[in-house]
N, C-alpha and C positions, 0 to 999 in steps of 0.2 A: 455250157461254160463259155462257148464262143460268142453266143448271143448276149450273155450277161455283161461282158466287158464293154461292148459298144453302148449298151443301154446305160451303164454306169457313167461312161464318159459323156454321153448325150445329156444325161440328167444334170451332171455337174456343169456342163457347158451352158445349159438353159438357166440354171441357178445363178451362174456367174454373170451372165448377160443381164438377167432380170433384176439382180440385187441392186445395182446402182440406180436403176429406174425407180425402184421402190424407195430407197434411201433418199433420193433427190426429192421425192414428194413430201416425205415427213420423217423427221428423226425421232426415234423411240428411246425412252429412258432406259430400256433394258438391252441396249446395244453394247455388247461386251467385246466387239472386234478390236477396238483400240486397246482395251485392257489386255487382250490376248497378245497383241503385237508387242506391247510393252514388256509383258512377262517373257515372251520369246527373246526379245532383244537383250533383256537382263540375264538370260540364261536360266530362268526359273522353269521354263518348259522346254522339253526336247521337241524336235521337229515332228516326231510322231504324235506326241501329246498335243502339240499345237494344232495339227491337222484334225485330230479327233475332236477336240473341243470346238474348233471353228465350224466343223461340219454339224455338230449337234446344235450349236448356236443358230446356224442358218435354218435348221429344222424347227427349232423352238419359236424363232421370230416369225416364221412363215405360217404358223398354225392359225387358222381363221378365228376371229373373235367376233362377238356380236357387233362391236363398233366397226370392224373391218369388213363386215358382210357386204356392205355396199361400196367397197373399194373399187378402184378403177381396174381396167383389164390387165395392166402390168402386174398388179398385185395378185390377180387370179393366176396369171401365168407362173409367177414365182411360187405360189402355193402348190400348184400342180407339179412343178418341177421338183420342189422339195419333197413332196409326197412320193414322187417316183424314186427319188434318191433314197428315201427312207425304206420304200418297199424293196428296192434292189439290195440295199445293204442288209436288210432284215431277212433275206433268204437264208435258210439254214435251220438250225434247231430252235432259235429264239430271237426275239426282236431286240433292238438297241436298249429299250427301257428295261426289259427283263434281264439284260446283261449286267445290271448294277445291283449289288447288294451291299449291306454295311460292311465296310472294310475290304471290299473286293472291287477292283477296277478291270473292266472288260475292254480289250483292244480289238475292235471289229476287223482290223486289217492293217496293211502297211500304210495305206493312205488314211484310214480311219474315217469316222463319222464326225464331221464338224459340229453337228447338232449335239452329239454326245459330249464333246469337249466344252461347248458353251454351257450345257446344263451343269457339268461338273464345276465350271468356274462360278456359275450362279450359286450352286450349293455351297461352295467354299465361301463366297461373299456373305451368304446368309448365315453360315455357321460363324464367321468372324463377327458379324453384327451381334448375334446372340451371345457370343463370348464376351464382347465388349460391354453389352448391357449387363450381363451377369457380374462382370468385374466391377462395374459402377455400383450395382446394388450391394455387392460384397463390401466395397469401400465405404458406402454410406452406412451399412450396418456396423462396420468396424468403428467408424467415427462416432456412432451413437452408443457404442459399447462402453461399459464402465471401466474397461481395462485400458482405455486410451486417455492419455493426458493431453489436454488442450490448453492453449494460452489465450486468456481474455484480452480484449483490446486494452492497450496500455494508456493510462491516464497519468500525466506528470504529477508527481507528488503523492500518488496513491499506491505506489509499489507495483510489484508484479503479481498477477493473479493466475494461478494454474487451476484448471478444472479437471479433477480426477473423478469421473462419474458424478455422484451427488455431492462431492466435497469440493469446496473452494479453498485453495491454499494461497494465502497472500503473504508475500515477503516484502517488507519495506524497511526504511531506515534512513540514517543520516550520519555524516562524519564531518567534523570541523577541526580547524586548527588556527591559532592566532599567535602572532608575535605581539606581546604586551610589554610596554615600558611604563613602570610606575615610579612616580616621584613624590615622596612624602614632603608635605609643606611644613612639617614640624608640629610641636605641641606636646602636651603631657598625656600620660596614659589614661584611657577610659575603659573600665571593666565592662565587657559586653559590647564595646563599640566595634563597628565594622570597618573603620578607616585605618589605614596603615601609617597615618601621619607621624606617630611618635617613634617609628622604627629608626629613623635617621639615615637610612641608606636607600639610594635608588636601586631599582631591580629590573632585570630583564628576564623574560621567560618565553618559551614556546609552549603553549598550553591549550587546553579546551576552554570554551566559553561557558556560559550558563548551562548549555547542554553538553553532555559528554557525547561520545558516539552512541548510536543506538541501532540495534538490529531486532526487528519485531517479526515474529512468525504467528500467523493467525489461521486457524482451521475453522471453516464454517460449513454448516449443513442444516438440512431440515429433516426431522424424523417425526413421524406421527403428528404432523402439523405443528411441531415445536421447532422454532429457530434456535440454534445453539452454536456456540463457538468456544474454542480453546485458544488462549493467547499466552505467548512466552516472549518477554521483552528483556533483552540483555543490553546493558549500557556500560561498555568499557571506556576508560579514559586513556589518554596518551601519556600521562605523566606517571612517575613511580608512585605506587601506593604505600601507605604507612598504616600499621595497625593502630587503632584508636577507637574512641567511643562512637565515632560516626562511620566506622568500617571503611568502605571504599571512598567515602566522602570526607574522611579525615585529611588534614593537610598532608601534602606529599612529602617525599623523601628524595631530594635530588642528589643521590649518591650512586656511584657506579655499581653495576650488577643488579640494580633494582628492576622491578617488573611493574607493569601497569595493573590496575585493579579492575575487577569485573563486578558490576552492580546489577544483580538480577532483580530489577524493580517490579516487573510484571509477571505474575503467574496466576492466571485466573480463568474461570469458565463463566459463560453467560448462557441463559436459556429463557425463552418466553415467546410471546406472539405479539403481533401489531395491535391486537385488540386488548390484551391483558397487560402488556408491558414486559420489561426485561429484568431478570434477577442476575446478580453477579456474586460469585463466591471465589475468594482468593485475594491476592495482593495486587493493588492498583492505586492510582492517584486518588486521594480522598476527595470528599465533596467540598468541604469548607476551604476557601482559598484557591480552588482549582481554576475558576474563571479569571482570577486576578493574575495568576502566573501564565496561563495560556494566552492571555491577551497582552502580556508584557513584551514589548519589542526587543528587550535585551535577551529574550529567549534565544534569539539568533545571533547574539553578540556576546560581550563580556560583562559590561556594567561595572559594578564595584567588584574589585578583584578578590577581596577577602584576604588572601595571602598570595603574593606574587613571587616572593623569593623561593617558596617551596609550595608550588601549586598542587592542589589535589585534583580529583576527578572533574570538578566544576568550579566556576567562579560563583559569585553571589548574584550577579545581575541586579535585580531590585529587591531581592530577599532581604528583609530587615530594614529596608529603606523605602517602605511603601506598603508592604504586606507581610504576613507571616506565612512561611513556607507550608503549603498544603500537605506535602509528604506522601509517600507511598506506603499504605497501611493495609494489613490484612482486614478483610471486611466481608460482610454479607449485606448487600445493598439492593435497592430496587429503584428502577426508573420507569415512570408511567408513560403511557402513550401521549403524544402531543395532541391537545384538543383546542382548536381555535387559537393556536399560538402558545398555549400554556402547557407547561410540563413540570412535574414534581419528582423529586428523588429523596430517598431517606435510607439510612443504613446504620447498622451497628458495627463498631470498629474495635480492633485490638486497643485497649487502653494504654496510653503512654505515660511514663514517669514524669513527675516534675523534675527539672534538671537544673543544676547550679552551673549555668554557662559562664557567668561572670567570674566564678572562682573566689578565692579569698581576698581580703583587703590587706593592707600593709601589715596589720597585726596578726595575720594568719587566720582571721575569722571568716567563715563562709558568708558570702553576701546573700545567698538564697538557700531556701530549704529544698529538700529532695523527698521523693516518695517512691515506694516500690510495691504498695499494696493496692489491689483493685478488685472489689467485689462485684462490680458491674461494668459493662462495656461503655466505650465512648459512643455517643449518638450524634450523628450529623444529618442535616436535611437541607434541601434547597428548592426554590421555585424559580422558574424562568418564564419570561414572556417575550416572544418575538413578534414584531409587527412592522408594517411598512406604511409610511405616509408619503404620498407622492413618490419621489425618488430616494427618500431617506429610509434606510433599513436600520432598525433599532432592536437592541436586545437589552432587557433589564433583568437583573438577577438579585436575589437576596437569599442568604443562608444562615444557619445557626450551628452551634457546637456546644455540647455539655459533656462534662466528665467529672466523676467523683474521685477525688484523691484521698487516700487513707494512709495512716501510719507515717505522717510527715516527720522528717528528722532533720536536725541540723548536724551534718556529719562531723563538724568540728567539735560540737558540744554534746554529742550523743542524743538520746531520745528526749523529746519534750516530756514535761511532767505527765501529761495525758498521752499515753502511747497510742491512743486511738484517735488522736487529733486529725481532723479531716477538713477538706474544703471542697466546694463544688465550683469547678471552673466553667465559665460561660463566655460565649462570644457570639457576635453577629456581624454581618457584613452586607453591603449593598453596592451595586455597581451598574454601570450603563456603558454601552458601546454603540456608537452611531457610525454609519457608513453612507457617504454620499459621493457618487462618482469617484474621483481620485482621492477623496479625503476620508480619514478614519480617526475618530476621537474616542478616548476611553477615560472615564472618571470612576474612581473607586474609593471606598471608605470602609474601615473596620473598627470595632471597639470590643474589648474583652475585659474580663475580671478573672485573674488567675491564668489567663492565656499566655502571658509573657510577651517576648518580642523575638524577632528573627526566626526561631523555630518554635514548634508547638510546645508550650509549657517550659520554655527557656526563661528562667528567672521570673516565673509567674507568681511565686510565693516568697515572701521575705523570710529572713532567717528566724524571725519571731513567730512564724506560722500564719501571718496575715496575707491576704491576697493583694496583689498589686494590680492596678488598672493600667490598661494600655490602649492605644489607638493609633491609627495611621491612615494615610491616603496616598494616592498618586494620580496625576493627570498626564495624559499622553496625547500627542497629535502626530499624525503621519500623513504625508501627502506624496502621491505618485506624480513626479514631474514628467515622466514618460512611462511607457509600458514597462520599461526595464529599470528605471531609476526612481528611487524613493528616498525621502529624507524623514527623519524621526527626531522629535524632541520630547523629553519627559522630565518630570520633577516629582520626587516623592519624599515622604517623611514617615518615620516610625517613632512614637513617643512611649516611654515607660515611666510611670509615676510611682512615687514611693508609697509604701503601705503605712497605715497608721502606726505610730510609735517609732518609725525609722528616722534616723538623723542623716544629714547630708553625707554622702560618701562618693567614692569614685565610680559607683554604679552608673551605667549609661542612662542618660535622660533622653537623648535625642540622637537619632541617626538620620541623615538626609543626603540626597545626591541629586545632581543634575546630569543628564546624559543627552548627547547629540550624536546621531549616527547617520551614515549614508549606506544604502544597500543597492547593489547593481546586479541584476540577473544576467549573467553572461550567457547561460543556456537555461533550459528547463530544469536542469539539475543543479548547476553550479552558480553560487552567489558570492560576489565579492563584498566585503564589509570593511568599513572604516569607522572608527568610533573614538569619542573623547568622553571621559567621565570625571566628575569632581565629587568627592565624598567627604562628609564631615561627621564627626562624632563629638558629643558633649556629655559631660558627667554632671551629677547633682551637686558636686562640690566645686564646680567651675572649671574643671579640666576640659581641655578642648584640643582636637587635632584634626587635620585634613590631609588629603592627598589628591594628586592628579594622575590620570592614566590615559595612555593612548594605545589603541589596539588596531591591528589590521590583519585580515585573514580571509579565509574562505569557509563556506559551509555548503556541503553537497547533500541534497535531499532526493531520495528516489522512492 
């Protein structure tokens, strides 16, 4: 025992003297001495633990390797010294290495073996690295798991898309509000006219524009190679609702304790593939007239007010003064894939009644017939062609509509002599849109027989059971003065002609309007709008009226 202690101290002395010589020659990546010093300074290691780890570290770093076999004499001296230290401390029942088992720490003595402590620190570092790698793999597996909801990159105007496993959940919408001042220019009443000119009173309102608010939820996924989606679109207004033939779109009721209306316009599913095309089942915007309204600039403003003293969910925009409203109709429709710019669509739709929108004349006689019998669906179809020449992007579209109306009645005079009297309503349209740099132009024309005006089958059939012809058009130009500021001007007309056998009456002959507007994109979401609109209505008997309106407001789209 007396010989052992001097030998230990001699070994440690040799190791201490030789260690700086070795380190000064070449630094090694596995030198943990600085780490041990830091851990001791922070109080993470006791003095005994520090001494033990440092001793083991000296032992480990002094073990010869093939690359160090040709090292200089100081290295050989260090190795021999460390080996002596290891031999001395290893006297007893087992060596330092055999003194470590899983979960057991062996303390070889008061001073300890520095090599043992260094090995323990290395083991801990390696264990920490393995733990970090396992945590990373676990996180990656969790992110790829179907139980994690992720958010796709946001694109302004495209809504928020959340990915829940194989399902994409998109939430988008818009909200608008306008102050509108309407000033009637006077005139005599026109049945079925859209101008407020004969009302005689100026009016102010805080209202929606052609769009109400809208909140759209779309779920999309692919199963068995089939792309499918489910869509729910809710369109509430800001003004009080009033029960009527047009439900939430009936003129409003500006009376205390009123509530806004909710218009569930969209409830449908789609399914298909890129190669076959897409099928749609449910309620959505119809085909005929859809391009006309979607390209109408007043979609983001007010246009013709319709009724400003008691505003409903929406204004008219250019509905009835350039095109017939496409409407949101239950349908089973199909859209083909796009082939060299061509795409087709066709569908069957819930048939709609002929409707006496004009009402009665001064004598109480209905100006138009009505119908409630339908043995076959409405059919609509459309073809589009998109192409680009130079820097000019162009879209051309054409569509048709047919519907059989049965059991026509004159509600004021009961049934016709032939109770099964029927007509086939028909209509066609064509339009074009061109875009070149900051300019965009739209030209559109429609013509129908039994189609009516303003709304589908509004006043399309005369009280004598004969179809009326109708036609209309609008032209529109828009130019971006800057990236944020654009100006728009448009003009549109809708004509309704008398049926054979009709005499001149107060029935509307022509609705027309001119609209000028300025749009400023304050942010990606928020747009400021200022607009002026002039609307005129004329009857077959010579009655005429007009009005002017100014609107200012905001529309937010997300």
